[in-house]
C-alpha positions as CSV (number, residue, x, y, z in Angstrom):
1,M,-44.8,55.3,123.1
2,F,-44.0,53.6,119.8
3,F,-40.3,54.0,120.3
4,Q,-40.6,52.8,123.9
5,G,-42.3,49.6,122.7
6,V,-39.6,49.0,120.0
7,V,-36.8,49.5,122.5
8,L,-38.4,47.1,125.0
9,T,-39.0,44.4,122.5
10,I,-35.5,44.6,121.0
11,V,-33.9,44.6,124.5
12,S,-36.0,41.6,125.9
13,W,-35.5,39.5,122.8
14,S,-31.8,40.3,122.5
15,I,-30.9,39.6,126.2
16,G,-33.2,36.6,126.3
17,I,-31.6,34.9,123.3
18,A,-28.1,35.9,124.5
19,A,-28.9,34.5,128.0
20,L,-30.1,31.2,126.5
21,A,-27.0,30.8,124.5
22,W,-24.8,31.9,127.4
23,A,-26.2,29.4,129.9
24,G,-26.9,26.6,127.4
25,P,-30.4,25.0,127.0
26,A,-29.2,21.6,128.1
27,N,-27.5,23.0,131.1
28,I,-30.6,24.9,132.2
29,V,-32.8,21.7,131.8
30,S,-30.4,19.6,133.9
31,K,-29.9,22.2,136.6
32,M,-33.6,22.9,137.0
33,A,-34.4,19.2,137.2
34,T,-32.5,19.0,140.5
35,E,-32.7,22.5,141.8
36,T,-34.3,23.2,145.2
37,F,-35.0,26.1,147.4
38,V,-33.8,26.3,151.0
39,A,-36.6,28.0,152.8
40,P,-36.0,30.0,156.0
41,G,-35.3,27.6,158.8
42,G,-33.4,25.2,156.6
43,R,-36.4,23.4,155.1
44,V,-35.7,22.3,151.5
45,T,-38.6,22.8,149.0
46,P,-38.4,21.3,145.5
47,I,-39.7,23.0,142.4
48,P,-42.6,23.7,141.9
49,L,-42.5,25.8,145.0
50,S,-45.1,25.2,147.8
51,H,-45.6,27.2,150.9
52,Y,-42.4,29.2,150.3
53,T,-42.3,32.9,151.2
54,L,-39.4,35.2,150.6
55,P,-38.1,37.0,153.7
56,I,-39.2,40.4,152.4
57,S,-41.1,43.2,154.1
58,P,-44.9,43.6,153.8
59,K,-44.1,46.9,152.0
60,Y,-43.3,44.9,148.9
61,P,-46.0,43.5,146.6
62,G,-44.5,40.0,146.6
63,H,-44.7,39.6,150.4
64,D,-47.9,37.5,150.2
65,W,-50.9,36.7,148.1
66,I,-52.7,39.9,149.1
67,G,-50.0,42.0,147.5
68,I,-49.8,39.8,144.4
69,S,-53.6,40.0,144.0
70,A,-53.4,43.8,144.4
71,V,-50.8,44.0,141.6
72,I,-53.1,42.0,139.3
73,F,-56.0,44.5,139.9
74,M,-53.6,47.4,139.5
75,F,-52.4,46.3,136.0
76,L,-56.0,45.4,135.0
77,F,-57.5,48.8,135.9
78,M,-54.4,50.9,135.0
79,A,-54.7,49.6,131.4
80,T,-57.8,51.7,131.0
81,G,-56.0,55.0,131.7
82,F,-53.3,55.3,129.1
83,P,-55.3,54.5,125.9
84,H,-58.1,56.8,126.9
85,N,-55.9,59.8,127.6
86,I,-53.6,59.3,124.7
87,S,-56.6,59.1,122.3
88,R,-58.0,62.3,123.8
89,F,-55.0,64.4,122.9
90,I,-53.7,62.9,119.7
91,G,-57.1,62.1,118.1
92,V,-58.7,58.9,117.0
93,R,-59.2,57.9,113.3
94,K,-60.6,54.9,111.6
95,V,-58.1,52.0,111.3
96,E,-57.9,50.2,108.0
97,R,-57.9,46.4,107.8
98,K,-54.2,46.3,106.7
99,E,-53.2,48.6,109.5
100,F,-55.1,46.5,112.0
101,W,-53.3,43.3,111.1
102,I,-49.9,45.1,111.1
103,L,-50.8,46.3,114.6
104,M,-51.8,42.8,115.7
105,L,-48.6,41.4,114.4
106,C,-46.6,44.0,116.5
107,V,-48.8,43.2,119.5
108,I,-48.0,39.5,119.2
109,I,-44.2,40.1,118.8
110,G,-44.2,42.6,121.7
111,S,-46.3,40.3,123.9
112,T,-43.7,37.6,123.7
113,S,-41.2,39.8,125.5
114,P,-42.1,38.5,129.0
115,L,-41.3,35.0,127.8
116,W,-37.7,36.1,127.1
117,V,-37.5,37.7,130.5
118,G,-38.5,34.4,131.9
119,V,-35.7,32.8,130.0
120,Q,-33.3,35.2,131.7
121,G,-34.6,34.0,135.0
122,F,-34.0,30.3,134.1
123,A,-30.5,31.1,132.9
124,A,-29.7,33.0,136.1
125,R,-31.2,30.2,138.2
126,A,-29.1,27.6,136.4
127,F,-25.9,29.6,137.1
128,W,-26.4,31.1,140.6
129,G,-28.8,28.5,142.0
130,G,-30.6,29.2,145.3
131,S,-28.5,32.2,146.1
132,L,-30.9,34.4,144.2
133,V,-33.2,34.2,147.2
134,S,-30.5,34.7,149.8
135,S,-29.6,37.9,151.6
136,E,-26.8,38.5,149.1
137,F,-29.4,39.7,146.7
138,A,-31.7,41.6,149.1
139,Q,-33.8,43.6,148.5
140,M,-34.4,42.6,144.9
141,F,-33.8,38.8,145.3
142,G,-35.0,37.0,142.2
143,D,-35.8,40.3,140.5
144,A,-32.0,40.8,140.2
145,A,-31.8,37.8,137.8
146,A,-31.9,39.8,134.6
147,I,-29.5,42.4,135.9
148,E,-27.0,39.8,137.0
149,I,-27.2,38.0,133.7
150,A,-26.7,41.2,131.8
151,L,-23.6,42.2,133.9
152,A,-22.2,38.7,133.5
153,M,-22.4,38.9,129.7
154,G,-20.5,42.1,129.5
155,P,-21.0,45.9,129.5
156,G,-22.6,46.0,126.1
157,V,-25.5,43.8,127.3
158,A,-25.7,45.6,130.6
159,G,-26.0,48.9,128.7
160,L,-28.8,47.4,126.6
161,L,-30.7,46.3,129.7
162,A,-30.3,49.8,131.2
163,A,-31.7,51.3,128.0
164,G,-34.7,49.1,128.2
165,V,-35.4,49.8,131.8
166,F,-35.2,53.6,131.4
167,A,-37.2,53.5,128.2
168,A,-40.0,51.8,130.1
169,A,-39.8,53.8,133.4
170,V,-38.9,57.3,132.4
171,S,-41.1,57.6,129.3
172,T,-44.1,56.1,131.2
173,L,-43.6,58.5,134.1
174,A,-43.2,61.5,131.7
175,G,-46.4,60.4,130.0
176,M,-48.3,60.2,133.3
177,V,-47.2,63.7,134.3
178,M,-48.1,65.1,130.9
179,I,-51.5,63.5,131.0
180,M,-52.3,64.8,134.5
181,A,-51.3,68.3,133.7
182,A,-53.2,68.3,130.4
183,N,-56.3,66.9,132.0
184,V,-56.5,69.8,134.4
185,T,-56.0,72.3,131.6
186,R,-58.6,70.7,129.3
187,D,-61.2,69.5,131.9
188,L,-61.2,72.5,134.2
189,I,-59.7,75.6,132.5
190,Y,-61.2,75.0,129.1
191,I,-64.6,74.1,130.3
192,Y,-65.0,77.3,132.4
193,K,-63.3,79.4,129.8
194,P,-63.9,77.9,126.3
195,D,-62.7,81.0,124.5
196,I,-59.1,80.7,125.9
197,S,-56.4,80.7,123.2
198,P,-54.4,77.6,122.4
199,R,-51.2,79.4,123.3
200,T,-52.5,80.2,126.8
201,M,-53.7,76.6,127.1
202,L,-50.2,75.4,126.2
203,W,-48.5,77.6,128.8
204,A,-51.0,76.6,131.4
205,T,-50.2,73.0,130.8
206,R,-46.4,73.7,131.1
207,I,-46.9,75.6,134.4
208,L,-49.1,72.8,135.8
209,L,-46.3,70.3,135.1
210,I,-44.4,71.9,138.0
211,P,-46.7,70.8,140.9
212,F,-47.3,67.4,139.3
213,I,-43.6,66.8,139.0
214,F,-43.1,67.9,142.7
215,L,-45.1,64.9,144.1
216,P,-42.9,62.2,142.6
217,F,-39.8,64.3,143.4
218,Y,-40.8,64.5,147.0
219,W,-41.5,60.8,147.1
220,T,-38.1,60.0,145.6
221,V,-36.2,62.3,147.9
222,T,-37.9,61.2,151.2
223,A,-38.0,57.5,150.4
224,P,-35.8,56.7,147.4
225,P,-36.8,53.2,146.1
226,P,-33.9,50.7,145.6
227,V,-35.7,49.7,142.3
228,L,-37.3,52.3,140.0
229,A,-40.1,49.8,139.3
230,E,-41.3,50.2,142.9
231,F,-41.9,53.9,142.4
232,M,-43.7,53.2,139.1
233,A,-45.9,50.6,140.8
234,G,-46.9,53.0,143.6
235,A,-47.9,55.6,141.1
236,A,-49.7,53.1,139.0
237,V,-51.9,52.1,142.0
238,G,-53.3,55.6,142.2
239,Q,-53.9,55.7,138.5
240,A,-55.6,52.4,138.5
241,G,-58.0,53.4,141.2
242,I,-58.8,56.9,139.9
243,F,-58.8,56.5,136.2
244,F,-60.7,53.2,136.0
245,T,-63.3,54.5,138.4
246,I,-64.1,57.9,136.9
247,V,-63.3,57.0,133.2
248,A,-64.4,53.4,132.6
249,I,-67.3,53.2,135.0
250,S,-68.7,56.6,134.0
251,M,-69.0,55.5,130.4
252,Y,-71.7,53.0,131.5
253,W,-73.2,54.2,134.7
254,K,-75.8,56.9,134.1
255,R,-76.1,57.8,137.8
256,A,-72.6,59.1,138.0
257,T,-72.1,62.7,139.1
258,K,-69.2,65.2,139.1
259,W,-69.1,65.2,142.9
260,G,-68.6,61.4,142.9
261,A,-65.7,61.8,140.4
262,I,-64.2,64.7,142.4
263,A,-64.5,62.8,145.7
264,A,-62.9,59.7,144.2
265,T,-60.1,61.7,142.8
266,I,-59.3,63.4,146.1
267,Y,-59.5,60.1,148.0
268,G,-57.2,58.4,145.4
269,I,-54.6,61.2,145.6
270,I,-54.6,61.1,149.4
271,L,-54.2,57.3,149.5
272,T,-51.5,57.3,146.9
273,I,-49.5,59.7,149.1
274,L,-49.9,57.3,152.0
275,C,-48.0,54.5,150.2
276,P,-46.2,52.1,152.5
277,K,-42.9,53.0,150.8
278,A,-43.4,56.7,151.6
279,P,-42.7,58.0,155.2
280,I,-46.3,58.9,155.9
281,G,-48.0,55.6,155.1
282,P,-46.6,53.5,158.0
283,M,-47.3,56.4,160.4
284,V,-51.0,56.0,159.8
285,G,-50.9,52.1,159.8
286,L,-50.6,51.5,156.1
287,G,-47.4,49.4,156.1
288,H,-48.7,46.5,154.0
289,Y,-48.5,47.1,150.2
290,G,-51.4,44.8,149.3
291,I,-53.8,46.2,151.8
292,W,-52.9,49.8,150.8
293,A,-53.3,49.1,147.1
294,L,-56.6,47.4,147.5
295,L,-57.9,50.2,149.8
296,T,-56.8,52.7,147.1
297,I,-58.3,51.0,144.1
298,F,-61.6,49.7,145.5
299,G,-61.9,52.6,148.0
300,C,-62.0,55.0,145.0
301,M,-65.0,53.0,143.7
302,V,-66.8,53.0,147.0
303,V,-66.3,56.8,147.4
304,Y,-67.4,57.3,143.8
305,F,-70.6,55.4,144.1
306,V,-71.5,56.8,147.6
307,F,-71.0,60.4,146.6
308,S,-72.7,60.0,143.2
309,L,-75.8,58.4,144.8
310,A,-75.8,61.1,147.5
311,T,-75.8,64.0,145.1
312,K,-78.2,65.3,142.4
313,P,-78.1,63.2,139.2
314,L,-77.7,64.7,135.7
315,P,-80.9,65.9,134.1
316,P,-82.4,63.6,131.4
317,E,-81.6,66.0,128.6
318,K,-77.9,65.8,129.3
319,L,-78.0,62.0,129.7
320,E,-79.6,61.7,126.3
321,R,-76.5,63.4,124.7
322,L,-74.1,61.1,126.6
323,F,-75.9,57.8,126.3
324,A,-77.6,56.6,123.1
325,P,-81.3,55.5,123.7
326,K,-82.0,51.8,123.8
327,T,-83.6,50.4,120.7
328,T,-86.0,47.5,120.6
């Protein structure tokens, strides 16, 4: 994960600076001052945009504000999953003050990466103009800006962009598969058989990787996405709904039960399989990304609360070990 962050930061900064020099700051300012969008039907809309909708399918998050809102919730809730699971398996230790400030400096530098991605968009907009939202660039439209900029600046920059994209997508996907398999090994096998040897646990995790890899493999074969980010976004919706519900909420809600967590997990897996980009989703009426994502995320919470309230709560002696008593 550290190496992934370093690669992404270097790539975004390098291409952003190169794009700014390639397009020219003065040229970008002058072009953006007079640039307009030609909306469907021939209506011209100036910048900032108002009431403009890209001619894309409801299966894509950017189709409308429902999809965009769902993406915001997806990122917000998904962020609880990775730190929790990574800390479980590599351990957590006390961070010294010096280490903390070094970490914060790295976070600040890395967090500026989206700004450089935005610079690439401005540079592409100054060079290609409104054609970025024409059918020439379907289905990616404006998302193709960084790719077109990298290709225009030569194979070296294009290769750098490809390295950054695969560093983000492949390592994240690999981490998700590893975490899911390890969770089953630790939370199911180890609990019911605590005397199992570490070697057997390791082999069980390796074997469990096979079925967890099959799900994204099936998804990719039956409905290969034109952009790898679409596949990652679909998987992240399921993670956001399941992990946030059964991990984050369970840390504070004493009435939670294992049956609520199990039911929410099953519901989240089923809804994830019914993604609008997969063949089954539209067959059952889930053809809108935003509606599907919101049903997955908040549906997991509803199922979790309903099944927890309908089943027997944990005994007080167990709750006392999980939750510290209140002090006056």
